[in-house]
N, C-alpha and C positions, 0 to 999 in steps of 0.2 A: 527309217529307224533301223539300226543294226540289231542283230540278235542279242548282243550283250546289253543293249539298252532297253530291251523289251521286258515286260513282266510276264512270267510264266503263268500257266493256268493255275498251278498250285498256289503261287503267290497271290494271284488275283482273287481266288476263293478266300484266302486268309484275310485279304484286305477288305473284301466285301463283308466278311463277318465282323471285322473290327469296326467298319463303318456302321454296320447294323447296331453295334453296341453304343456307338457315339450318337446315332440318331435316336436310339431308344432313350438314352440319358437326356436328350434335348426335348423329348416328347413328340418326336416325329416318326415314331416306329411304325405307325399305320401306313405311311407312305412307303416305307422300306419293305413292308410285307407284300406290296403289289408286285407281281411278276415283271411287268413292263418296266417298273421303276428300278427294280434290281438289275434288269438287263441294261438299262441306261447307265447305272453305276459301273457295271463291268466295262462298258464301252469307254466311259470316262477314264477308268484306270488304264485300259489298254492304250489310250492316247497319251499317256504320261510317260516321261522318261524316269528311270530310277535315279535318285540322287547319287553323288559320288560314292565310290566303294569304301572310302575310309570311314564312312558312318556305319554304325552298328545296324544290323538288319531291323531290330526292333524299333530303333529311332527312326530309321528310314520309313518303315511302315506307318508309324505314328504321324510323321510329317505329311506323307502322301495322303493318308486317310483323312486327316483333318482338312486338307486343302480340297479334296473331292467332296467331303461332307459340307464344307462351306458352299460349294457350288450347288450341291444337292439341296441344301436348305433354301437357297434362293429360288430354285426351281419349284420346290414344294410350296413356298409362299406364293409364287406366281400362279400356280394351279389353283390353290385354295382361294386366293383373292379374286382371280379371274372368274372362277365359277360363281362367285357371289355378285359379280358385276353384270347387270342386265344388258342384253343386246337389244337395241331398238332401231326402227327404220330411220334413215337419214333423209329428211325431206326439207328441201330448201324453199325459201320464199323471198322474192325480191323485197327489200326493205322499203316500206312506204315513207319512212322517215329516215333520211340519210344524216349520219353524224358519227361521232366516236361512240364507243361502247357506253360510256357514262351517260351521254346525251340521249341515247335511244333505248336504254335498258327498261325504263318504265313503260314506254310505248310497246316494246316487244313483249313484255310480260302481260300487258292487257290483251294482246293478240295471241297469247299462249305460245310465244316464241322466245328464242334466245339469240342475242346477237352472236354472229360467228366471226371469230378471228381466224383467218385462214391458215396462219402458221404461228405456232408458239415461238418459233425462232425469230419472228419479226420483232417481238417485244423484248429485245435482248440488249439494247444499247444503254449506255449511261444516261440517266435522266428520263428514260422512257417508262411509261406506265401502261399496263395492259388495258386499263380503262380509257386511255387516250388513243387507242388504236382505231383507225377508221373502219366503219362497218357498213357494207352495202348489201349484205344478205343476212337473212335470219334463218334459223333452224326451228322447225316446228317441235314443240315439246311432246314427249310421249304421253299417251292418254292418262296414265296413272300418276304423272308428275303433279305435285301439289302446286297451286297457284303461287306465283312469286317470280323474282328475278333470277335468271340463270345466265350462263355464259357457255358458248360452244367454242371449243379450241381444237386445233389440229396438232397432234403430237409430232415432235421433231426428234430424230435420233433413235438409237437402238437400246437405250439404257433400261427400258421396261419390257423388253422381250423376255419370254414369249407371251406375256399377258397383253401388252400394248406394243404396237409397231409404229414406226415413222409413217405419217400419213393417216393414221387412225383419227377419227373425230370423237371427242369426249364431251359429255355434258357435265358442267360444273355448277354446284350449288354454293354460292358464296356465304349462305347463312347456316349451312349445316354444321353441326358441332364436329370438331376434329377429334377422332378417337384412335386408339391403337389399332392397326391393321387396315385402316382406310387408305385410299389413294388421294393425294392432294396435289394441287398446283401451288407451288410456293416460289418465293423469290430467294435466290441464292446470291448473297452479296460478299463472296470471298473467292480467293484463288482465281481471279480473272473473270468471275461470273457477276460482276457488278450489275445489279438490276436485271440479271438474267432470270427467266422463269423456267422452272423445271417441273416435271411430273414425277412424283416419288411415292413410295410406300412408307407409311408411318410405322416404324418398328419400336419406337419408344415415345411415349407421350407424357411428358412432365408438365408441371404447372407453368414453367418459364422456358423450357427447352424442348424441342422436338428432335428426335433422331430420324433422318430420312434415308431410305435405302433404295437401291435399284434391284430389279429382278435379274438383270444381267450382272453376273458376279464379277465381271471385269471392272465394274465401277464401285468404288469404295463408298461406304455410308458416310454421312456427315451430319452435323447438328446445326440448327438455326434457333435463334431466340424467338420467342412468341411475342414479337412486337407488333403493333398495328400495321397491317398491310403485308406482313411476312407471308401469310397464307391467303391466296386468292379465294380458295374454296375447296370443297370436297367433290371428287369425281363420283357421280351417281349413276352413270350409264355410258356404255360405248355405243356409238351410233353407226349403224351399218349402212354403207352407201348402196344406192339402188332403189331407194324409196321414192324416187321421182321428185319433181319440183312443181310448184304451183305458181 
């Protein structure tokens, strides 16, 4: 990056103050007051190029500030939601009953286990249902999990970083009510995602429509209709590998 395309320390300070006001207006001022978070904002600014010189300085600052704030708010949401998502041991058990998820769900529940779909990316083709995926291993439920049917899935991709990463195993409750700020597994049937399943954060929860967002700000939010089967369930825990197998 050349010197003329860098942001000076004075400009950086002014932009951080502007972003502070934007975050304050959005209700996220508490995060901005954290020293580490403010330092992260400054690094974000330093990594950006100034927009062309024909723009007025005030307009340039506003555009840049809003872009970094958008990224900052995604990070704030990831931290907030991640802190509320329990971490529990990941313990595998060979399935005594072999079949697809739908066929073994009840047996698994009676053994306080959840059928494990080893990759969410597997259930991504047209006409495929997550409930029809073969399941040869189960995951033991955490001690505090209420009795009932659950599903364990492995996250694919980087859209939910830094809260969830590709390869993370999540526990999903199909019967838990969907609310704003929860994480869900949902079917996205648009833009080439026909019958593709995604893990997303619910940023708007209407009676007939959900707005789903990623924590990685490179991915744009989108909406889905709350039709039967649109939401597989709510993520209730992240399962930490290393819990052993029985």
